[in-house]
All heavy atoms as an XYZ file, in Angstrom:
930
protein
N       4.213     -0.939    193.202
C       3.742     -1.101    194.604
C       4.706     -2.044    195.339
O       5.075     -1.715    196.458
C       2.330     -1.625    194.615
C       1.273     -0.611    194.249
C       1.196      0.522    195.261
O       1.143      0.213    196.461
O       1.173      1.702    194.876
N       5.012     -3.118    194.710
C       5.912     -4.135    195.399
C       7.254     -3.454    195.608
O       7.899     -3.643    196.654
C       6.038     -5.435    194.545
C       4.660     -6.106    194.578
C       7.128     -6.318    195.103
C       4.600     -7.338    193.667
N       7.813     -2.730    194.601
C       9.092     -2.107    194.703
C       9.097     -1.135    195.912
O      10.028     -1.085    196.689
C       9.436     -1.333    193.423
C       9.717     -2.201    192.293
C      11.136     -2.808    192.355
O      12.015     -2.249    193.056
O      11.361     -3.799    191.710
N       8.045     -0.330    196.020
C       7.964      0.623    197.157
C       7.896     -0.080    198.487
O       8.541      0.355    199.407
C       6.757      1.517    196.971
C       6.964      2.555    195.835
C       5.776      3.335    195.622
N       5.900      3.991    194.306
C       5.903      5.310    194.161
N       5.810      6.105    195.175
N       6.015      5.813    192.958
N       7.130     -1.209    198.568
C       7.126     -1.934    199.796
C       8.483     -2.495    200.156
O       8.926     -2.375    201.299
C       6.103     -3.091    199.674
C       6.143     -4.048    200.854
C       5.541     -3.674    202.055
C       6.817     -5.230    200.728
C       5.573     -4.515    203.144
C       6.859     -6.083    201.844
C       6.253     -5.739    203.022
N       9.166     -3.107    199.168
C      10.468     -3.631    199.440
C      11.467     -2.552    199.849
O      12.251     -2.724    200.775
C      11.020     -4.398    198.249
C      10.268     -5.672    197.851
C      10.791     -6.257    196.552
C      10.395     -6.713    198.999
N      11.379     -1.423    199.189
C      12.245     -0.301    199.509
C      12.022      0.153    200.956
O      12.950      0.351    201.694
C      12.075      0.839    198.549
C      12.862      2.105    198.870
C      14.343      1.865    198.824
C      12.504      3.230    197.941
N      10.753      0.378    201.275
C      10.417      0.792    202.633
C      10.821     -0.239    203.668
O      11.351      0.112    204.709
C       8.918      1.093    202.757
C       8.539      2.347    202.017
O       9.386      3.194    201.802
N       7.305      2.459    201.623
N      10.678     -1.498    203.370
C      11.061     -2.543    204.295
C      12.588     -2.517    204.442
O      13.125     -2.605    205.604
C      10.678     -3.917    203.808
O       9.293     -4.004    203.696
N      13.291     -2.416    203.385
C      14.750     -2.317    203.413
C      15.197     -1.085    204.221
O      16.103     -1.138    205.051
C      15.368     -2.309    202.051
C      16.874     -2.220    202.094
C      17.402     -2.218    200.671
N      18.844     -2.040    200.748
C      19.647     -1.818    199.719
N      19.133     -1.856    198.532
N      20.906     -1.629    199.897
N      14.590      0.037    203.987
C      14.917      1.233    204.675
C      14.768      1.095    206.157
O      15.584      1.537    206.962
C      14.075      2.412    204.186
O      14.352      2.655    202.808
N      13.623      0.515    206.617
C      13.391      0.415    208.016
C      14.308     -0.590    208.660
O      14.799     -0.414    209.775
C      11.928      0.013    208.229
C      10.968      1.130    207.887
C       9.530      0.654    207.814
O       9.208     -0.505    208.104
N       8.648      1.578    207.516
N      14.588     -1.712    207.998
C      15.421     -2.762    208.598
C      16.853     -2.402    208.720
O      17.518     -2.738    209.675
C      15.311     -4.045    207.719
C      13.942     -4.718    207.788
C      13.791     -5.817    206.808
O      14.734     -6.158    206.068
N      12.618     -6.444    206.815
N      17.418     -1.743    207.745
C      18.867     -1.454    207.763
C      19.208     -0.018    207.852
O      20.330      0.390    207.582
C      19.461     -2.062    206.469
O      18.764     -1.579    205.340
N      18.271      0.807    208.278
C      18.483      2.204    208.540
C      18.841      3.048    207.314
O      19.515      4.017    207.334
C      19.513      2.461    209.634
C      19.048      2.020    210.939
O      17.844      2.161    211.269
N      19.875      1.544    211.777
N      18.467      2.492    206.112
C      18.637      3.233    204.891
C      17.589      4.369    204.869
O      16.496      4.212    205.377
C      18.463      2.393    203.627
C      19.650      1.541    203.346
C      19.746      0.215    203.795
C      20.653      2.047    202.517
C      20.825     -0.563    203.429
C      21.728      1.283    202.246
C      21.855     -0.041    202.695
N      17.901      5.481    204.245
C      16.888      6.516    204.141
C      15.827      6.116    203.153
O      16.023      5.239    202.286
C      17.651      7.717    203.637
C      18.848      7.144    202.878
C      19.155      5.841    203.632
N      14.631      6.702    203.276
C      13.578      6.428    202.274
C      13.836      7.350    201.103
O      14.591      8.364    201.178
C      12.239      6.733    202.882
O      12.107      8.176    203.127
N      13.124      7.104    200.007
C      13.231      7.950    198.800
C      12.803      9.373    199.174
O      13.353     10.379    198.712
C      12.408      7.378    197.681
N      11.788      9.503    200.018
C      11.265     10.791    200.400
C      12.346     11.572    201.189
O      12.540     12.769    201.020
C      10.036     10.635    201.254
C       9.384     11.947    201.664
C       8.088     11.769    202.439
O       7.435     10.763    202.261
O       7.800     12.679    203.206
N      13.071     10.850    202.040
C      14.141     11.478    202.795
C      15.251     12.028    201.856
O      15.844     13.078    202.085
C      14.705     10.547    203.839
C      13.770     10.275    205.007
C      14.249      9.171    205.941
O      14.718      8.131    205.399
O      14.088      9.380    207.147
N      15.550     11.201    200.863
C      16.574     11.635    199.892
C      16.075     12.871    199.160
O      16.863     13.858    198.991
C      16.894     10.512    198.866
C      17.756     10.981    197.708
C      17.561      9.306    199.601
N      14.829     12.895    198.682
C      14.285     14.062    198.053
C      14.349     15.307    198.943
O      14.788     16.371    198.480
C      12.836     13.859    197.655
C      12.590     13.250    196.316
C      11.107     12.795    196.199
C      12.918     14.217    195.193
N      14.014     15.170    200.188
C      14.057     16.294    201.139
C      15.488     16.771    201.370
O      15.712     17.984    201.421
C      13.401     15.874    202.482
C      11.908     15.797    202.387
C      11.292     15.403    203.738
C       9.814     15.240    203.656
N       9.231     14.790    204.940
N      16.426     15.842    201.527
C      17.821     16.195    201.775
C      18.371     16.972    200.558
O      19.022     17.995    200.738
C      18.659     14.977    202.082
N      18.198     16.431    199.416
C      18.690     17.101    198.181
C      18.026     18.451    197.997
O      18.679     19.431    197.727
C      18.475     16.194    196.957
C      18.849     16.997    195.656
C      19.384     14.939    197.065
N      16.747     18.536    198.290
C      15.998     19.795    198.172
C      16.575     20.827    199.130
O      16.727     21.976    198.772
C      14.519     19.568    198.482
O      13.945     18.761    197.547
N      16.924     20.381    200.335
C      17.472     21.325    201.326
C      18.868     21.835    200.896
O      19.095     23.013    200.960
C      17.581     20.652    202.669
N      19.710     20.951    200.414
C      21.056     21.357    199.979
C      21.063     22.175    198.792
O      21.753     23.195    198.671
C      21.959     20.106    199.816
C      22.063     19.298    201.080
C      23.318     20.495    199.289
C      22.665     20.046    202.260
N      20.176     21.888    197.804
C      20.095     22.638    196.538
C      19.153     23.772    196.659
O      18.951     24.486    195.667
C      19.786     21.717    195.425
C      21.012     21.108    194.682
C      21.603     21.599    193.562
C      21.776     20.043    195.141
N      22.704     20.862    193.241
C      22.830     19.874    194.208
C      21.701     19.115    196.181
C      23.794     18.869    194.271
C      22.690     18.134    196.309
C      23.703     18.024    195.386
N      18.433     23.885    197.751
C      17.368     24.917    197.932
C      16.380     24.843    196.787
O      16.029     25.852    196.149
C      18.004     26.266    198.015
C      18.854     26.435    199.266
C      19.338     27.881    199.417
N      20.036     27.965    200.708
C      21.281     28.442    200.786
N      21.911     28.806    199.725
N      21.840     28.513    201.998
N      15.856     23.632    196.618
C      14.855     23.384    195.589
C      13.586     22.831    196.216
O      13.630     22.264    197.294
C      15.402     22.376    194.531
N      12.491     23.003    195.577
C      11.216     22.469    196.051
C      11.141     20.964    195.758
O      11.324     20.552    194.630
C      10.083     23.191    195.325
C       8.729     22.801    195.814
O       8.533     21.687    196.382
N       7.737     23.616    195.564
N      10.903     20.130    196.788
C      10.899     18.689    196.525
C       9.862     18.261    195.471
O      10.110     17.323    194.711
C      10.501     18.063    197.897
C      10.708     19.104    198.908
C      10.668     20.425    198.180
N       8.768     18.988    195.403
C       7.749     18.686    194.347
C       8.293     18.950    192.959
O       7.987     18.238    192.024
C       6.497     19.506    194.623
C       5.756     19.070    195.922
C       4.634     20.007    196.247
O       4.204     20.808    195.424
O       4.047     19.845    197.353
N       9.087     19.998    192.870
C       9.720     20.313    191.543
C      10.627     19.148    191.084
O      10.676     18.838    189.884
C      10.559     21.597    191.677
O       9.749     22.645    192.077
C      11.226     21.922    190.349
N      11.325     18.555    192.018
C      12.292     17.480    191.641
C      11.549     16.188    191.234
O      12.134     15.307    190.627
C      13.201     17.173    192.797
C      14.019     18.342    193.309
C      14.937     17.935    194.439
C      14.764     19.043    192.191
N      10.270     16.071    191.565
C       9.558     14.827    191.190
C       8.485     15.084    190.105
O       7.633     14.249    189.907
C       8.869     14.247    192.449
O       8.029     15.156    193.039
N       8.528     16.253    189.494
C       7.574     16.513    188.352
C       8.176     16.014    187.079
O       9.400     16.057    186.899
C       7.325     18.036    188.258
C       6.502     18.538    189.405
C       6.299     20.077    189.230
O       7.050     20.717    188.536
N       5.280     20.593    189.911
N       7.288     15.681    186.155
C       7.777     15.259    184.824
C       8.396     16.432    184.098
O       8.021     17.617    184.334
C       6.666     14.652    184.019
O       5.797     15.650    183.559
N       9.339     16.169    183.273
C      10.038     17.186    182.496
C       9.038     17.948    181.567
O       9.218     19.171    181.359
C      11.144     16.641    181.629
C      12.311     16.205    182.434
C      13.421     15.593    181.612
O      13.148     14.725    180.825
N      14.632     16.063    181.773
N       8.013     17.298    181.157
C       7.081     17.922    180.225
C       6.249     19.009    180.925
O       5.747     19.883    180.308
C       6.183     16.925    179.576
N       6.117     18.858    182.296
C       5.241     19.750    183.005
C       5.870     21.083    183.342
O       5.156     22.005    183.753
C       4.726     19.061    184.263
O       5.805     18.838    185.182
N       7.174     21.223    183.276
C       7.752     22.515    183.575
C       9.176     22.664    183.012
O       9.783     21.652    182.696
C       7.760     22.751    185.078
C       8.803     21.987    185.841
C       8.795     22.247    187.355
N       9.004     23.616    187.751
C      10.206     24.225    187.824
N      11.265     23.540    187.503
N      10.280     25.452    188.256
N       9.631     23.835    183.009
C      11.038     24.117    182.628
C      11.843     24.122    183.942
O      11.443     24.669    184.949
C      11.166     25.522    181.975
C      10.470     25.639    180.688
C      11.402     25.181    179.583
C      10.673     25.453    178.245
N      11.397     24.847    177.160
N      13.026     23.514    183.892
C      13.885     23.455    185.070
C      14.974     24.476    185.004
O      15.564     24.758    183.995
C      14.548     22.083    185.173
C      13.608     20.955    185.467
C      13.200     20.095    184.490
C      13.115     20.796    186.746
C      12.345     19.077    184.727
C      12.278     19.752    187.044
C      11.860     18.908    186.047
O      11.008     17.879    186.336
N      15.336     25.052    186.179
C      16.529     25.843    186.286
C      17.713     24.861    186.278
O      17.568     23.698    186.527
C      16.488     26.663    187.608
O      16.650     25.828    188.662
N      18.889     25.416    186.023
C      20.089     24.524    186.044
C      20.246     23.909    187.416
O      20.618     22.722    187.564
C      21.325     25.375    185.713
C      22.566     24.537    185.605
C      22.538     23.503    184.530
O      21.918     23.666    183.480
N      23.146     22.341    184.785
N      19.941     24.660    188.494
C      20.023     24.149    189.837
C      19.057     22.980    190.080
O      19.417     21.954    190.635
C      19.718     25.308    190.859
C      19.919     24.859    192.279
O      20.988     24.545    192.745
N      18.814     24.805    192.983
N      17.806     23.165    189.613
C      16.802     22.086    189.791
C      17.223     20.841    188.990
O      17.006     19.719    189.425
C      15.463     22.573    189.295
C      14.825     23.561    190.248
O      15.312     23.745    191.402
O      13.791     24.211    189.870
N      17.747     21.092    187.788
C      18.178     20.004    186.926
C      19.264     19.170    187.622
O      19.234     17.930    187.636
C      18.608     20.516    185.586
C      18.904     19.435    184.570
C      17.837     18.746    183.969
C      20.165     19.164    184.170
C      18.102     17.726    183.052
C      20.431     18.220    183.202
C      19.424     17.458    182.667
N      20.250     19.890    188.152
C      21.341     19.175    188.836
C      20.855     18.433    190.074
O      21.233     17.231    190.321
C      22.436     20.219    189.271
C      23.610     19.555    189.959
C      24.677     20.518    190.341
O      24.447     21.273    191.331
O      25.684     20.546    189.687
N      19.973     19.049    190.845
C      19.413     18.461    192.047
C      18.632     17.184    191.666
O      18.718     16.132    192.361
C      18.490     19.412    192.811
N      17.878     17.257    190.584
C      17.095     16.087    190.161
C      18.025     14.922    189.729
O      17.783     13.780    190.066
C      16.307     16.583    188.918
C      15.042     15.818    188.687
C      14.110     16.624    187.821
N      13.015     15.791    187.433
C      12.897     15.222    186.250
N      13.787     15.507    185.324
N      11.895     14.464    186.040
N      19.120     15.271    189.064
C      20.066     14.205    188.680
C      20.688     13.599    189.963
O      20.942     12.358    190.016
C      21.205     14.830    187.883
C      20.887     14.982    186.428
C      22.100     15.446    185.700
N      21.964     15.223    184.323
C      22.732     15.711    183.342
N      23.787     16.434    183.711
N      22.522     15.440    182.120
N      20.997     14.401    190.937
C      21.588     13.913    192.186
C      20.611     12.988    192.894
O      20.998     11.949    193.484
C      22.091     15.023    193.086
C      22.503     14.494    194.436
C      23.279     15.735    192.362
N      19.331     13.346    192.902
C      18.338     12.443    193.497
C      18.377     11.117    192.818
O      18.403     10.057    193.507
C      16.896     13.076    193.400
C      15.781     12.075    193.680
C      16.728     14.269    194.295
N      18.407     11.068    191.488
C      18.481      9.778    190.763
C      19.738      9.013    191.161
O      19.698      7.839    191.419
C      18.442     10.050    189.252
C      17.126     10.518    188.739
S      17.159     10.773    186.957
C      16.928     12.515    186.861
N      20.834      9.739    191.208
C      22.122      9.117    191.563
C      22.057      8.500    192.947
O      22.407      7.334    193.147
C      23.210     10.214    191.535
C      24.553      9.682    192.039
C      25.393      8.889    191.321
C      24.967     10.063    193.353
C      26.616      8.436    191.807
C      26.187      9.652    193.850
C      26.977      8.867    193.083
O      28.207      8.393    193.606
N      21.557      9.222    193.991
C      21.503      8.701    195.316
C      20.539      7.574    195.489
O      20.833      6.605    196.190
C      21.178      9.836    196.336
C      22.250     10.911    196.456
C      21.749     12.066    197.340
C      23.511     10.339    197.022
N      19.403      7.658    194.799
C      18.442      6.551    194.876
C      19.036      5.261    194.252
O      18.822      4.176    194.817
C      17.126      6.941    194.128
C      16.320      8.015    194.809
C      15.095      8.353    193.908
C      15.866      7.697    196.195
N      19.781      5.450    193.198
C      20.405      4.288    192.544
C      21.565      3.714    193.339
O      21.686      2.503    193.616
C      20.821      4.656    191.153
C      21.460      3.519    190.363
C      20.385      2.547    189.956
N      20.982      1.470    189.116
C      20.680      0.220    189.139
N      19.719     -0.181    189.921
N      21.240     -0.616    188.356
N      22.467      4.612    193.733
C      23.692      4.156    194.379
C      23.597      3.875    195.838
O      24.149      2.885    196.365
C      24.838      5.186    194.172
C      25.239      5.388    192.712
C      25.733      4.096    192.120
C      26.087      4.229    190.646
N      26.655      3.012    190.120
N      22.883      4.699    196.547
C      22.788      4.523    198.047
C      21.653      3.618    198.455
O      21.768      2.890    199.440
C      22.692      5.903    198.720
C      23.926      6.714    198.579
O      24.863      6.336    197.872
O      23.972      7.779    199.224
N      20.535      3.706    197.735
C      19.357      2.854    198.070
C      19.270      1.609    197.178
O      18.454      0.768    197.414
C      18.083      3.669    197.967
C      17.678      4.422    199.280
C      18.664      5.489    199.604
C      16.295      4.992    199.104
N      20.134      1.547    196.141
C      20.171      0.360    195.264
C      18.803      0.142    194.634
O      18.386     -1.021    194.424
C      20.646     -0.861    195.997
C      21.141     -1.948    195.091
O      21.629     -1.586    193.961
O      21.062     -3.137    195.410
N      18.121      1.243    194.279
C      16.798      1.121    193.645
C      16.954      0.774    192.194
O      17.945      1.113    191.547
C      16.013      2.406    193.743
C      15.493      2.689    195.113
S      14.566      4.238    195.152
C      13.071      3.791    194.248
N      15.982      0.122    191.633
C      15.961     -0.195    190.228
C      15.569      1.096    189.453
O      15.022      2.017    190.013
C      14.941     -1.322    189.884
C      15.354     -2.653    190.464
N      16.321     -3.404    189.906
C      14.949     -3.294    191.581
C      16.532     -4.469    190.612
N      15.722     -4.445    191.647
N      15.857      1.058    188.146
C      15.604      2.297    187.345
C      14.140      2.656    187.164
O      13.848      3.840    187.230
C      16.259      2.067    185.949
C      17.773      1.819    185.927
C      18.251      1.666    184.508
C      18.513      2.935    186.605
N      13.281      1.664    187.088
C      11.852      2.009    186.854
C      11.224      2.788    188.038
O      10.595      3.801    187.827
C      11.035      0.743    186.574
O      11.398      0.209    185.350
N      11.419      2.338    189.318
C      10.857      3.115    190.400
C      11.486      4.514    190.486
O      10.783      5.446    190.842
C      11.198      2.353    191.642
C      11.549      0.980    191.180
C      11.996      1.123    189.765
N      12.757      4.621    190.165
C      13.386      5.956    190.180
C      12.760      6.866    189.150
O      12.426      8.018    189.392
C      14.932      5.879    189.965
C      15.595      5.067    191.108
C      15.565      7.297    189.828
C      17.058      4.789    190.895
N      12.525      6.313    187.965
C      11.904      7.071    186.851
C      10.526      7.519    187.344
O      10.111      8.666    187.054
C      11.799      6.233    185.601
N       9.802      6.685    188.050
C       8.476      7.067    188.504
C       8.545      8.174    189.535
O       7.773      9.118    189.541
C       7.763      5.847    189.200
C       7.358      4.808    188.197
O       7.298      5.063    186.993
O       7.151      3.622    188.638
N       9.531      8.103    190.438
C       9.667      9.129    191.466
C       9.992     10.485    190.894
O       9.452     11.485    191.339
C      10.769      8.696    192.519
C      10.239      7.524    193.310
C      11.174      9.849    193.388
C      11.309      6.804    194.151
N      10.876     10.524    189.925
C      11.276     11.827    189.361
C      10.510     12.237    188.100
O      10.779     13.283    187.481
C      12.809     11.879    189.076
C      13.597     11.683    190.325
C      13.204     10.867    187.978
N       9.532     11.437    187.759
C       8.667     11.809    186.624
C       9.236     11.642    185.264
O       8.915     12.388    184.333
N      10.153     10.689    185.069
C      10.645     10.389    183.747
C       9.827      9.299    183.124
O       9.357      8.384    183.779
C      12.091      9.913    183.829
C      13.137     10.968    184.167
C      14.516     10.315    184.337
C      13.192     12.057    183.171
N       9.626      9.362    181.800
C       8.826      8.420    181.133
C       9.594      7.126    180.767
O       8.985      6.102    180.581
C       8.235      9.004    179.845
O       9.269      9.431    178.982
N      10.900      7.199    180.676
C      11.733      6.071    180.314
C      12.784      5.773    181.372
O      13.534      6.700    181.681
C      12.366      6.229    178.931
C      11.342      6.423    177.812
C      12.054      6.725    176.513
O      13.254      6.670    176.427
N      11.232      6.983    175.512
N      12.857      4.512    181.822
C      13.833      4.228    182.826
C      15.301      4.327    182.305
O      16.207      4.588    183.091
C      13.608      2.797    183.386
C      13.853      1.689    182.393
C      13.586      0.313    182.943
C      13.881     -0.770    181.978
N      13.636     -2.060    182.524
N      15.465      4.183    181.047
C      16.817      4.338    180.446
C      17.421      5.729    180.690
O      18.595      5.819    180.814
C      16.830      3.998    178.956
C      16.489      2.551    178.624
C      14.960      2.241    178.635
O      14.182      3.121    178.678
O      14.682      1.001    178.726
N      16.542      6.697    180.761
C      17.049      8.087    181.020
C      17.698      8.174    182.377
O      18.639      8.920    182.543
C      15.879      9.063    180.940
C      15.257      9.195    179.513
C      13.994     10.050    179.543
O      13.195      9.923    180.404
N      13.943     10.934    178.586
N      17.200      7.408    183.329
C      17.751      7.454    184.711
C      19.207      6.981    184.653
O      20.109      7.640    185.275
C      16.946      6.546    185.667
C      17.639      6.461    187.022
C      15.538      7.058    185.796
N      19.505      5.924    183.977
C      20.857      5.425    183.861
C      21.833      6.448    183.313
O      22.975      6.614    183.786
N      21.402      7.208    182.284
C      22.210      8.242    181.714
C      22.494      9.361    182.713
O      23.610      9.835    182.800
N      21.494      9.742    183.450
C      21.681     10.809    184.452
C      22.617     10.324    185.578
O      23.439     11.120    186.051
C      20.350     11.241    185.052
C      19.506     12.049    184.093
N      19.897     13.250    183.588
C      18.291     11.781    183.536
C      18.914     13.706    182.770
N      17.956     12.817    182.708
N      22.486      9.072    185.973
C      23.339      8.569    187.069
C      24.795      8.550    186.554
O      25.717      8.987    187.320
C      22.923      7.151    187.501
C      23.899      6.417    188.324
C      21.574      7.229    188.177
N      25.017      8.129    185.363
C      26.403      8.106    184.799
C      26.979      9.529    184.690
O      28.168      9.703    184.967
C      26.389      7.391    183.454
C      26.236      5.904    183.503
C      26.215      5.252    182.185
C      25.956      3.772    182.373
N      25.830      3.084    181.057
N      26.141     10.470    184.335
C      26.594     11.817    184.250
C      27.047     12.353    185.599
O      28.068     13.022    185.729
C      25.540     12.729    183.609
C      25.855     14.164    183.550
C      27.149     14.379    182.655
N      27.595     15.721    182.754
C      27.317     16.709    181.884
N      26.590     16.395    180.800
N      27.778     17.887    182.031
N      26.239     12.086    186.611
C      26.608     12.509    187.975
C      27.929     11.863    188.442
O      28.784     12.523    188.997
C      25.494     12.262    189.031
C      25.932     12.527    190.444
C      24.288     13.120    188.675
N      28.045     10.550    188.156
C      29.276      9.859    188.463
C      30.488     10.530    187.831
O      31.501     10.781    188.489
C      29.220      8.416    187.999
C      28.352      7.526    188.848
C      28.179      6.151    188.285
O      28.370      5.941    187.016
O      27.900      5.238    189.039
N      30.390     10.934    186.567
C      31.446     11.550    185.863
C      31.733     12.971    186.443
O      32.894     13.341    186.659
C      31.146     11.670    184.391
N      30.687     13.702    186.767
C      30.817     15.035    187.311
C      31.494     15.011    188.656
O      32.252     15.866    188.990
C      29.464     15.731    187.383
C      28.913     16.145    186.004
O      29.686     16.071    185.020
O      27.732     16.488    185.950
N      31.170     13.967    189.481
C      31.751     13.883    190.791
C      33.271     13.730    190.744
O      33.934     14.084    191.699
C      31.152     12.710    191.567
C      29.718     12.936    192.098
C      29.116     11.644    192.613
C      29.651     14.001    193.153
N      33.795     13.165    189.677
C      35.208     12.989    189.547
C      35.966     14.333    189.448
O      37.122     14.415    189.840
C      35.557     12.095    188.363
C      35.054     10.655    188.488
C      35.356      9.943    187.145
C      35.746      9.976    189.632
N      35.316     15.328    188.895
C      35.993     16.613    188.622
C      35.435     17.819    189.320
O      36.041     18.832    189.388
C      36.030     16.885    187.087
C      36.861     15.793    186.398
C      34.610     16.958    186.507
N      34.266     17.704    189.878
C      33.578     18.886    190.447
C      33.532     18.763    191.955
O      32.721     18.070    192.562
C      32.127     18.901    189.891
C      31.365     20.215    190.244
O      31.737     20.824    191.261
O      30.389     20.526    189.572
N      34.441     19.501    192.582
C      34.596     19.458    194.048
C      33.308     20.029    194.768
O      32.933     19.524    195.814
C      35.810     20.202    194.521
C      37.064     19.621    193.980
N      37.584     18.399    194.382
C      37.954     20.071    192.984
C      38.704     18.160    193.698
N      38.917     19.158    192.861
N      32.771     21.044    194.194
C      31.570     21.652    194.836
C      30.375     20.620    194.814
O      29.689     20.506    195.786
C      31.167     22.925    194.063
N      30.261     19.946    193.666
C      29.219     18.950    193.574
C      29.466     17.793    194.597
O      28.530     17.345    195.298
C      29.135     18.334    192.175
C      28.103     17.257    191.997
C      26.647     17.710    192.250
C      28.214     16.628    190.562
N      30.706     17.420    194.736
C      31.082     16.370    195.682
C      30.703     16.774    197.160
O      30.150     16.002    197.909
C      32.585     16.102    195.661
C      32.893     14.670    195.460
C      34.369     14.416    195.448
N      34.895     14.917    194.167
C      36.144     15.177    193.900
N      37.072     15.114    194.855
N      36.563     15.530    192.744
N      30.947     18.014    197.481
C      30.606     18.560    198.819
C      29.081     18.543    199.042
O      28.617     18.150    200.082
C      31.160     19.924    199.066
C      32.684     19.958    199.300
C      33.102     21.312    199.800
N      32.958     22.356    198.772
C      33.795     22.688    197.851
N      34.910     22.017    197.751
N      33.509     23.635    196.981
N      28.338     18.980    197.999
C      26.911     19.023    198.122
C      26.287     17.610    198.239
O      25.359     17.345    199.066
C      26.287     19.771    196.910
C      26.574     21.229    196.968
C      26.142     21.930    195.695
C      24.859     22.610    195.819
N      24.488     23.368    194.618
N      26.828     16.656    197.489
C      26.333     15.288    197.579
C      26.634     14.697    198.939
O      25.791     14.036    199.560
C      26.921     14.403    196.463
C      26.638     12.908    196.670
C      26.385     14.830    195.079
N      27.841     14.973    199.459
C      28.200     14.487    200.820
C      27.274     15.147    201.854
O      26.866     14.438    202.776
C      29.693     14.895    201.108
N      26.938     16.375    201.700
C      26.041     17.064    202.649
C      24.641     16.408    202.596
O      24.026     16.228    203.604
C      25.957     18.584    202.339
N      24.153     16.106    201.385
C      22.850     15.466    201.208
C      22.870     14.065    201.889
O      21.954     13.701    202.578
C      22.475     15.362    199.785
N      23.976     13.343    201.683
C      24.096     12.021    202.308
C      24.093     12.154    203.842
O      23.544     11.338    204.531
C      25.391     11.314    201.839
C      25.275     10.732    200.460
C      26.479     10.022    200.050
N      26.256      9.180    198.919
C      27.136      9.021    197.923
N      28.288      9.650    197.916
N      26.837      8.240    196.897
N      24.741     13.171    204.343
C      24.802     13.400    205.789
C      23.439     13.639    206.372
O      23.086     13.162    207.422
C      25.773     14.534    206.112
N      22.635     14.386    205.633
C      21.258     14.686    206.090
C      20.412     13.384    206.112
O      19.441     13.267    206.911
C      20.570     15.699    205.191
C      20.987     17.144    205.352
C      20.274     18.009    204.332
C      20.670     17.604    206.785
N      20.742     12.470    205.254
C      19.985     11.213    205.178
C      20.469     10.172    206.122
O      19.861      9.110    206.344
C      20.056     10.621    203.751
S      19.223     11.544    202.497
N      21.705     10.373    206.654
C      22.341      9.298    207.448
C      21.520      9.034    208.688
O      20.942      9.946    209.295
C      23.759      9.756    207.847
N      21.471      7.744    209.098
C      20.776      7.466    210.359
C      21.469      8.153    211.528
O      22.672      8.269    211.572
C      20.876      5.899    210.457
C      21.884      5.506    209.471
C      22.099      6.603    208.507
N      20.593      8.613    212.427
C      21.136      9.311    213.600
C      21.503      8.264    214.670
O      20.808      7.302    214.866
C      20.068     10.222    214.196
C      19.479     11.241    213.186
C      20.525     12.146    212.563
C      19.939     13.117    211.641
N      20.289     12.941    210.259
N      22.610      8.463    215.312
C      23.032      7.569    216.365
C      22.133      7.733    217.577
O      21.666      8.829    217.892
C      24.479      7.948    216.805
N      21.783      6.603    218.232
C      20.899      6.687    219.425
C      21.546      7.495    220.511
O      22.781      7.463    220.703
C      20.733      5.221    219.853
C      21.563      4.420    218.951
C      22.208      5.277    217.898
N      20.758      8.240    221.212
C      21.244      9.121    222.256
C      21.158      8.378    223.592
O      20.397      7.669    223.919
C      20.463     10.438    222.348
C      20.977     11.316    223.468
C      20.575     11.122    221.048
């Protein structure tokens, strides 16, 4: 609860996206259901697309929102926070060699970016 409050406070103060906005942006780019990305692994089988999208959610929450591993694990339905770190490292490695993934992550970030005042 405290983590979520601090995250929401930080998001509002510095125009960072919320975790929900990240989920929605990644869902839009990967054409995945946001609820699917936040379900525990035990509750369903993931397509490769959903699995990649879920990893990217973890990566963006960690790198862009600077969230701790435990709240990220709660958001994506993982039982162990250590699993989040492994997924984040895998996305980092994949971004070095996968141009398509890089474009999709950039598109998700753009959807989350604060809009300039009109």
